[in-house]
C-alpha positions as a Markdown table, in Angstrom:
| # | Residue | x | y | z |
|---|---|---|---|---|
| 1 | Met | 94.4 | 119.6 | 106.7 |
| 2 | Leu | 97.5 | 120.9 | 107.7 |
| 3 | Gly | 95.6 | 123.3 | 110.2 |
| 4 | Val | 93.7 | 121.2 | 111.7 |
| 5 | Asp | 96.5 | 118.4 | 112.4 |
| 6 | Ile | 98.4 | 121.6 | 113.9 |
| 7 | Thr | 95.5 | 122.4 | 116.3 |
| 8 | Ile | 95.2 | 118.9 | 117.4 |
| 9 | Phe | 99.0 | 118.4 | 117.3 |
| 10 | Glu | 100.0 | 121.2 | 119.8 |
| 11 | Thr | 96.9 | 120.3 | 121.9 |
| 12 | Leu | 98.3 | 116.6 | 122.5 |
| 13 | His | 101.5 | 117.8 | 122.4 |
| 14 | Ser | 101.6 | 119.9 | 125.0 |
| 15 | Leu | 101.6 | 117.0 | 127.6 |
| 16 | Ala | 105.0 | 116.0 | 126.2 |
| 17 | Gly | 108.0 | 117.9 | 128.9 |
| 18 | Arg | 106.0 | 118.4 | 131.5 |
| 19 | Ser | 108.0 | 116.1 | 133.9 |
| 20 | Pro | 110.6 | 112.8 | 133.5 |
| 21 | Trp | 107.7 | 110.2 | 134.5 |
| 22 | Leu | 105.2 | 111.9 | 132.2 |
| 23 | Asn | 107.7 | 111.8 | 129.4 |
| 24 | Gly | 108.8 | 107.7 | 129.8 |
| 25 | Leu | 105.4 | 107.6 | 129.8 |
| 26 | Ile | 104.4 | 108.9 | 126.7 |
| 27 | Val | 107.6 | 106.9 | 125.1 |
| 28 | Phe | 106.7 | 103.8 | 126.4 |
| 29 | Leu | 103.2 | 103.9 | 125.2 |
| 30 | Gly | 104.0 | 106.0 | 121.3 |
| 31 | Gln | 107.1 | 103.7 | 121.1 |
| 32 | Tyr | 107.2 | 100.4 | 123.1 |
| 33 | Leu | 103.5 | 100.2 | 123.2 |
| 34 | Val | 103.9 | 98.7 | 119.5 |
| 35 | Tyr | 106.2 | 95.9 | 120.2 |
| 36 | Leu | 104.0 | 94.9 | 123.1 |
| 37 | Leu | 101.5 | 94.6 | 120.5 |
| 38 | Ala | 103.4 | 92.7 | 117.8 |
| 39 | Ile | 104.4 | 90.1 | 120.4 |
| 40 | Ala | 100.7 | 89.8 | 121.8 |
| 41 | Phe | 99.7 | 88.9 | 118.2 |
| 42 | Leu | 102.3 | 86.1 | 117.7 |
| 43 | Tyr | 100.7 | 85.0 | 121.5 |
| 44 | Leu | 97.6 | 84.7 | 120.1 |
| 45 | Val | 98.5 | 82.9 | 116.8 |
| 46 | Ile | 99.9 | 80.6 | 118.9 |
| 47 | Lys | 97.1 | 80.3 | 121.1 |
| 48 | Thr | 94.6 | 79.8 | 117.9 |
| 49 | Pro | 93.5 | 76.4 | 117.4 |
| 50 | Pro | 96.2 | 74.8 | 114.7 |
| 51 | Gly | 92.9 | 74.4 | 112.2 |
| 52 | Arg | 93.0 | 78.4 | 112.4 |
| 53 | Arg | 96.1 | 79.7 | 113.3 |
| 54 | Leu | 97.8 | 79.5 | 109.6 |
| 55 | Tyr | 94.6 | 81.0 | 108.3 |
| 56 | Leu | 95.3 | 84.3 | 111.4 |
| 57 | Phe | 98.8 | 84.2 | 110.7 |
| 58 | Ser | 98.7 | 84.2 | 106.8 |
| 59 | Leu | 95.6 | 87.2 | 106.9 |
| 60 | Ala | 97.6 | 88.9 | 109.2 |
| 61 | Thr | 100.8 | 88.5 | 107.6 |
| 62 | Leu | 100.3 | 89.4 | 103.7 |
| 63 | Ser | 98.1 | 92.5 | 105.0 |
| 64 | Val | 100.8 | 93.8 | 107.3 |
| 65 | Ile | 103.2 | 93.3 | 104.0 |
| 66 | Leu | 100.6 | 95.1 | 101.9 |
| 67 | Ser | 99.9 | 97.9 | 103.9 |
| 68 | Ala | 102.9 | 98.6 | 105.9 |
| 69 | Gly | 105.8 | 97.0 | 103.4 |
| 70 | Ile | 103.9 | 98.2 | 99.9 |
| 71 | Leu | 100.9 | 101.1 | 100.4 |
| 72 | Asn | 102.4 | 103.1 | 102.9 |
| 73 | Gln | 106.2 | 103.3 | 101.6 |
| 74 | Ile | 104.5 | 104.4 | 98.2 |
| 75 | Ile | 102.4 | 107.2 | 99.6 |
| 76 | Gln | 105.3 | 108.2 | 101.7 |
| 77 | Phe | 107.6 | 108.5 | 98.5 |
| 78 | Ile | 105.1 | 110.4 | 96.8 |
| 79 | Ser | 103.8 | 113.0 | 99.4 |
| 80 | His | 107.1 | 113.0 | 101.4 |
| 81 | Arg | 105.4 | 114.9 | 104.1 |
| 82 | Ala | 107.7 | 115.9 | 106.9 |
| 83 | Gly | 107.2 | 115.4 | 110.3 |
| 84 | Pro | 106.2 | 118.0 | 113.0 |
| 85 | Ser | 109.9 | 117.9 | 114.9 |
| 86 | Ile | 111.1 | 119.0 | 111.5 |
| 87 | Ile | 108.5 | 121.5 | 110.0 |
| 88 | Leu | 108.3 | 123.2 | 114.0 |
| 89 | Ser | 111.9 | 122.8 | 114.9 |
| 90 | Phe | 112.0 | 120.7 | 118.2 |
| 91 | Thr | 113.8 | 117.6 | 119.5 |
| 92 | Pro | 110.8 | 114.4 | 119.7 |
| 93 | Leu | 110.7 | 112.2 | 122.9 |
| 94 | Ile | 110.9 | 109.5 | 120.2 |
| 95 | Ser | 113.6 | 109.7 | 117.3 |
| 96 | Ser | 111.6 | 108.2 | 114.4 |
| 97 | Gly | 114.9 | 108.4 | 112.2 |
| 98 | Ala | 112.4 | 108.6 | 108.9 |
| 99 | Asn | 112.5 | 111.9 | 106.6 |
| 100 | Ser | 108.9 | 111.3 | 106.0 |
| 101 | Val | 106.2 | 110.2 | 108.7 |
| 102 | Phe | 103.0 | 110.6 | 106.5 |
| 103 | Pro | 101.5 | 108.2 | 106.7 |
| 104 | Ser | 102.1 | 106.4 | 109.9 |
| 105 | Gly | 104.3 | 102.5 | 109.3 |
| 106 | Tyr | 103.5 | 102.2 | 113.0 |
| 107 | Met | 99.6 | 102.4 | 112.3 |
| 108 | Ala | 100.4 | 100.8 | 109.1 |
| 109 | Phe | 101.5 | 97.4 | 110.7 |
| 110 | Leu | 99.2 | 97.3 | 113.5 |
| 111 | Val | 96.1 | 98.2 | 112.4 |
| 112 | Pro | 95.9 | 94.7 | 110.0 |
| 113 | Leu | 97.0 | 93.0 | 113.3 |
| 114 | Gly | 94.1 | 94.3 | 115.2 |
| 115 | Leu | 91.4 | 93.5 | 112.7 |
| 116 | Ala | 92.8 | 89.6 | 112.5 |
| 117 | Val | 92.5 | 89.6 | 116.0 |
| 118 | Trp | 88.9 | 90.8 | 115.7 |
| 119 | Gln | 88.1 | 88.5 | 113.5 |
| 120 | Phe | 88.5 | 85.9 | 115.9 |
| 121 | Ser | 87.7 | 87.2 | 118.6 |
| 122 | Arg | 85.9 | 90.2 | 119.1 |
| 123 | Lys | 86.4 | 91.1 | 122.4 |
| 124 | Lys | 90.5 | 91.1 | 122.1 |
| 125 | Gly | 90.5 | 92.5 | 118.5 |
| 126 | Val | 88.8 | 95.5 | 120.5 |
| 127 | Trp | 91.2 | 95.8 | 123.1 |
| 128 | Phe | 93.9 | 95.0 | 120.7 |
| 129 | Met | 92.7 | 98.0 | 118.1 |
| 130 | Gly | 92.2 | 100.2 | 121.0 |
| 131 | Leu | 95.7 | 99.5 | 122.3 |
| 132 | Thr | 96.7 | 100.6 | 118.6 |
| 133 | Phe | 94.8 | 103.7 | 119.0 |
| 134 | Val | 96.1 | 104.9 | 122.2 |
| 135 | Ala | 100.0 | 103.9 | 121.0 |
| 136 | Gly | 98.9 | 106.5 | 117.8 |
| 137 | Val | 97.9 | 109.2 | 119.6 |
| 138 | Phe | 101.1 | 108.9 | 121.7 |
| 139 | Met | 103.3 | 109.3 | 119.0 |
| 140 | Val | 101.4 | 112.0 | 118.1 |
| 141 | Val | 102.3 | 113.5 | 122.1 |
| 142 | Ala | 105.8 | 112.5 | 121.2 |
| 143 | Gly | 105.7 | 114.8 | 118.3 |
| 144 | Val | 106.7 | 112.3 | 115.6 |
| 145 | Asn | 103.7 | 112.7 | 113.9 |
| 146 | Trp | 100.7 | 114.5 | 112.7 |
| 147 | Pro | 97.2 | 113.7 | 113.7 |
| 148 | Gly | 96.7 | 112.9 | 109.8 |
| 149 | Asp | 99.3 | 111.0 | 109.9 |
| 150 | Ile | 97.9 | 108.3 | 112.3 |
| 151 | Val | 94.2 | 108.5 | 110.7 |
| 152 | Val | 95.6 | 107.9 | 107.1 |
| 153 | Gly | 97.9 | 105.5 | 108.9 |
| 154 | Met | 94.7 | 102.9 | 109.9 |
| 155 | Ile | 92.9 | 103.8 | 107.1 |
| 156 | Val | 95.5 | 102.2 | 104.6 |
| 157 | Gly | 95.5 | 99.5 | 107.3 |
| 158 | Val | 92.1 | 98.8 | 106.8 |
| 159 | Val | 92.2 | 99.2 | 103.3 |
| 160 | Ser | 94.9 | 96.2 | 103.0 |
| 161 | Phe | 93.3 | 94.3 | 105.3 |
| 162 | Thr | 90.0 | 94.5 | 103.6 |
| 163 | Leu | 91.7 | 93.5 | 100.3 |
| 164 | Ile | 93.6 | 90.8 | 101.4 |
| 165 | Arg | 90.7 | 89.2 | 103.6 |
| 166 | Leu | 88.2 | 89.5 | 100.1 |
| 167 | Phe | 90.8 | 87.6 | 98.3 |
| 168 | Phe | 90.5 | 84.8 | 100.9 |
| 169 | Arg | 87.1 | 84.8 | 101.0 |
| 170 | Glu | 87.7 | 84.4 | 97.2 |
| 171 | Gln | 90.2 | 81.4 | 97.0 |
| 172 | Ala | 87.8 | 79.8 | 99.9 |
| 173 | Ser | 84.9 | 79.8 | 97.6 |
| 174 | Thr | 86.5 | 78.5 | 94.9 |
| 175 | Pro | 86.3 | 74.5 | 94.6 |
| 176 | Ala | 89.1 | 72.9 | 96.3 |
| 177 | Phe | 92.2 | 70.6 | 93.6 |
| 178 | Thr | 91.0 | 66.8 | 94.8 |
| 179 | Ser | 93.2 | 63.9 | 93.4 |
| 180 | Lys | 89.6 | 63.2 | 91.1 |
| 181 | Asp | 91.0 | 66.7 | 89.1 |
| 182 | Ser | 94.3 | 65.4 | 88.3 |
| 183 | Leu | 95.7 | 66.1 | 85.3 |
| 184 | Leu | 97.0 | 62.8 | 84.5 |
| 185 | Ala | 92.8 | 61.3 | 84.9 |
């Protein structure tokens, strides 16, 4: 897959370094958009009706923990794939500080959030996922990730979200504990 990665990477990364304002836009969309999306998610949680707020927050939080905190870390430890700036010897526009960038931690973080938003509002979810994809593309343009890192990070996020959602659905289908079920009765 590295051949396809290099071809797509070189095409996208050719946008970097053309002008200071374009570099600023690339950095904003590749790095700071992630933070804005995280803040937007928290805002949407606060604006969600109280009866659904805890479910939305729990679904997203557990999915992110599984995706970015567990699966992504295991895959990075096992694969230890160096980023394009290390392999091609250049300075990226955004410093990642990571030796291994496969899969993308940003995508493993943002995709579960976007899917949780999509569960509650299709329109907002589509926007969230679209902006998540934009952030991923601009991480490639900035020289931090290979395109495959972004794709696999998104897959890790989708799988994690799906597993957590199935767990929640399974829990919702089991009868709730009531006072009649008390062990003392």
